[in-house]
N, C-alpha and C positions, 0 to 999 in steps of 0.2 A: 527492531531493535536498531539502536543506535550506534555505531561502532567508529571508535576515534584510530582515527589510520595513522597520526600523526608518529614523529619517531617518539620509541620511548625514552623516558628520563628516569630519575630513580624514584619520582612519587609514581610511577605506572607499575614499577616493578618489587617496589619493599614496601608495605604498608605494614598497617598496626592494628591491634583491637580485632574487631568484627570483619572488617575487611582482608587484613590479613588471615585469617580464620576461611573464609571463605573461597579466596583462590586455593588454599591448601585443600580444603575439601574438592574443589572442581579438579584440581590436578589429580589428587588419589582417586576420585569417580572416573575419570579418564583413562588413568593408567591402569585401573580395576577390568575397564570393559575394552581396552585394547588388548588385554593378556587374555583375557573370555576368548575375543571374534581371534588374534592370532597364534594361542595356546602357547606362547612365551611371554617375559614381562619385557614392556617397553619403558625404558625409565622418562620422563617427562621432566625438562630444567627448564631455566630462567623466565620462570612463567610471567608474563605481562596480560595487567585488567586493562580490558578492553572497553570498559563502560558500557556496557549495554543500560538501554533506559528500560529493558521491557523486566521479567520476574527473574530470568538467569543469571548465575555470573557467568562472563565472557571471558575469556582467557585465551591467550596463544600460550604458548609453550610450543619448546623445541627440543627434538627427539633425542637424548643423550647415543643412544647406542639402539642398532637392529638387526636382526638379521632378514627383514625382509624390505621389498621395495616401496620404502612410504616419503613422504614427502620430508624436509628438513622440519620444518614447521606445521602444526597442526590448529586445528580453534576447537575447544571445547566450551561448551555449555553446558550448566549445570544447575537444574530446575531446583527450586523447593517443594516441600509435600505439595502434594495435590489439594485443589481446592476443596475436592468433596462436594457432595451432593449433584445437581443435574445441572452442571455447569463446564462449559467445556472446558477442557483441561489444554494449558499452552506446553505444555511437554508434547503430550499427544498429537496435538496438533501441528505440531512443527515436526516431528519425527516421521510421521505418518507422511507430511507434505514431504520431505527427503526422502523416504523412501518410494514413492511414488515415484519421484525424477529421475533415482537412482536406478533404477528400472529400465528410464530411455536411454536411449542412444546419447553420447557423449554429448554431440553437437545439438541436441534438443535439451540437454537439462536443464540450461539458463539460472543454474545455482551452485554452488562449492558440490563438491560430491561426498555422499554420507559415507564416513569410516569405518564408524562403529555406534553401537546405541544400545540403551538397555533401561529399563522400564524399571527398575529396581532401584537403581542407583540413580535416575531420574537424570540422564546425561545424554549427551551426542558429543562424537567427533568426527567435525568436518574439513573436509580440505581448506588449507589457507589460502585464500587470494592475495594476498600480499598486503602491501599499502598503497594499492589504488587509490584515486581518490574515489570518492563518491560522488554523483550527480549532483548532490547541494555546493558539491565543492565547486563544480564546475557552475552553477549556476550565480553564487557566490565571489566569483572571481572577478578577470577582467578580459576574458576572452570570447566575445559573441561567437566568433564561428567556433567554439572549441564547445559551447554550452550548447549550438544549435545541434550541431553534430551527435552531442550526447545525449540530447531529448530525442532524436531523431532513432539513434541506436537502443534509448530502452522503450520507445514505442514498438521496434521491431521487434526486440526480446519481448516484450508483453504479447505481441501476436504470436511469436512465436510458443512462446508456454501455452497460450491457448489453443493454439492449434496442436502440439505436442501431450495436449491432454484431454483432449476432447471426446466425450463418449468413457470417459475412464472413473465418474462417480461411484459407481459399484465397485471397483476397483478399491478407493479410496476407502470409503465406507468398511469394506471389509477389513481393510488395514488399520483403522481406528477401532474398530470390535476388537480386533486382535489385540491389540493392546489397550484394551480396558479405557477409553475412552465412549464418553456417549456421542452417540452419532445424532443430531440436531438436525431441527427442519430449518426455513429460510430464515433469514435476520429477518425481524418483525417491525425493525426501524422503519424500514417505509411505510409501513401501514398507519403506525402512528403518527410519522407525520402527518401522513395525508388525512388523519382525523381532525389533528389536533392544530394544524396550520393556520387553518382560516380563521378559528376565533382568536388566535395570539395575532392574525395580522389586522382585525378587527380592531381588535380591545389596543392595539399599542400602536398602531397607522391610521388606524381611522379608515379602511379599505376594506369593501365589501369583496370576497373571493368570487369571481363569475361562475355559475355554475358549470357550464362550459371549461372552465380550465380548471376545477374541481374534479371534473370526471375524468378529465383528459389525467391529469394528476394519480386519481384511481388507478385507472386503467396504467400505466407506469409500472406501479407500486407491483398490478397483479402480472404484468409483463416481467418483471424484475423476479419471481418468484416462478417464473414459467421452466418449464422442461426443456425449452429450445434454447440450441446456442451454449449449452452446457459443458462447465472447462476449469481448471482450478484458476484461483484467483490470490492473491497473497494476502488480498482486504489492506494490508495497511502500506497504499502505494506511495510514499512519502520521499522527497527524493534522498533522503539520508538512508533508506534503507537500501540502496542501490550501489555498486561497485560499477566504475567503468575500466572495464578492460580492454587488454589488447584484440580480445575473444568478443566484445562486445557487452553490454550491460550487465551483470550479474544481481539477480534478486538473494536478500539477505534473509530478511525477518517473514515467518510462515508461523507466526503462535495463534493469528489467528485466520493461517491458509483454510480454506474450504475450497470447494465445487458450488459453482454459481453461473448464471447468465453469464457469459462475459460480455455482452454489451454494456451492463452495466460497468464494466472497467473500461470499455470503451469510449463512454459518455463522458467519464472523469475527465478524457483527455481535452474535452471543451472547458471544465471547471479543473484544471489544472493545480493538482494539488490540493482540494478544497477540502479536504479532511485532515491533512497537515497541521501542525498550530500556530507553523509563522509561513503558510501560504503567501506568496508572490503572485505578479501576474507576469501573463509572457509579451512579446511583441506581437503584432497582427498578421494575423496567417500562420502563427506558428501553429497554432492547435489543430488546423486543417493540414496541416504537413505532417505532423504525427498521429493525425486520422487516417491520412492516406499508407506512413507506412505499417502500420498497425494491420491494415486493410491487404495489404500487399502479401501478407502471412498467414493470413485466413481465407480468404475465399478460396484457397486449394480446396476448404474443408465443409465452408459454409458459401457457396455457389450464391448464393441469392442474395450476398452482401455485394455482390457487384451491382447488382439492381441500385442505380443511384438513388430512386424513389423511395426505395425501402430501405435503405442504409441510413437517410433522412431522417424520416419518421423516426426510424427506433432512436436514432441519437438525441433529436429535440426532444421527446418523449425521457429518454433517460437524462438530459441535463435539467429539463422541467425535474424530476426526482432528486436530481442531486442538489440543486438548489433551494427548493423544499425543506430535504433532510437540514441542510447545514441553514438554511433561516430558521429551520426550527429547532434547533443546537442553539443558535447565537441568539436572537435576537431576544428571549427574555432575559439573556445576562449584561445587554446592553445598556446602559443609563446614559439618560442625556445629559450634558453638560461636563460630561467625563473627557479627558482629552482623547483627540481621533486623528490621531494620525495619518498618514497614508500607509503604513504598514498594519494596520489595525482592524480588525474583525468588524468596523462599520464601513470601512472603506471596500472591504472583501464584500460584504453584501451588498452595495450599492454598484460595483463593476459586475459580480455578477449575474443581478438583475437586467440590468443594460444590455451584457453581450446579451442573456436569453432570450430580449427583447428583439436587438439585431437579427438573431439566428430565426427567429419565429415567423418576423415580418419577412425573411427573405424566404420562407418555407410559406408564405400565405396563409398563415395562424392567425388573421389580424386581431381577435379578441384576447389571444394570449399576450403577443405584443404587444397592445395596450395596457393588460393589467401588468405586464413585466415592467413596463417603464413608469407605470405611477407608482409602484412596490417602488422600485428602486430612486425615484424621485423623492416618495416619502421618508426613506429610511435615511437619504441626505439630507432632507429639509431636518429632519429630528437629531439627528445624532450629528450632522456636517457643520454649516453645508461646505460643500467644492471638494468632498469626496472622492478619491479615485482611490484606487489599489496600484502602489508604485510597483514599476518595475522588478523583477529580478537584479543584483549589481552588474552581471555579465552583459544587460541587454540597457544601460543607462547609456 
């Protein structure tokens, strides 16, 4: 969910046609679920469209009057009909994610409080965290220190989220079944990427993936599906899905939330925001500082991660997996001769492979380091030359 937290104007509060009807329906659903939850009508006024990027209509509304101790404003997420079939339902995933966090102590919640929800109306009503900036706002600004603090806070919040939800997979699945959502196995994307990327690299770049690297990627895909280090993940860890509040970073989007190996998220800190459509680069040393912040929160739960060699191996394997998945998703869409600037996907692939080569060399994984350097150079030659992903504006 991408939420616009800029001040409202007439265009966000008064719409027409389908948009207006969607907002009206969201407010009506919110009022209905609040009345059922609290046993009394709670009228909502001054609806403001928050322009969520997912399937839900997202609205901020003010409580006109209420005998209950509720916030002045609330956020309503109203979903369309269920997708049908044996596919994940974003309403069910998000509702269950919020239920899981609502059961935690407030300091461990890392997200807005769930105030009410209803499967029939397909609506959630959550605490309004106000007009705090997103992490994306911080990265797009001009305050490098502020952006650095926000990134470290984000990493600590991610670690606290993992620590607070470790060993809660059975609870998550039970809640999902109760709400009627299908309980799915692990994401098959890593397995598909491992099976298909070597041929794609050979066809597109003329390089053969060494057997040792292929086996390491397959092992990383298996580790990602393992039962070790299980904890909740929002999955869509994009900078515009987080609010930077006075109490730390808070996560907003759980439409694909699930329990998985937390080291998949930790390795994402080495390929920062790679799954985001407009990811840029972070300055040298920032990823390692973020990993240290994350690690400080999870080692009480998983003491083995305090061992440097053990964590380094997990992170390198996870980084390799993220780079493989990202390359598998992007390489077939790139076209030679097309404009390839410093913020484009070709530049991102060059940067990700170069950084993988650097980390592999540090770890003594010479075959992986050499292969990663070759792939980075080949992508640059085919789609560049001279590509390198630009830094986020705050660090330029």
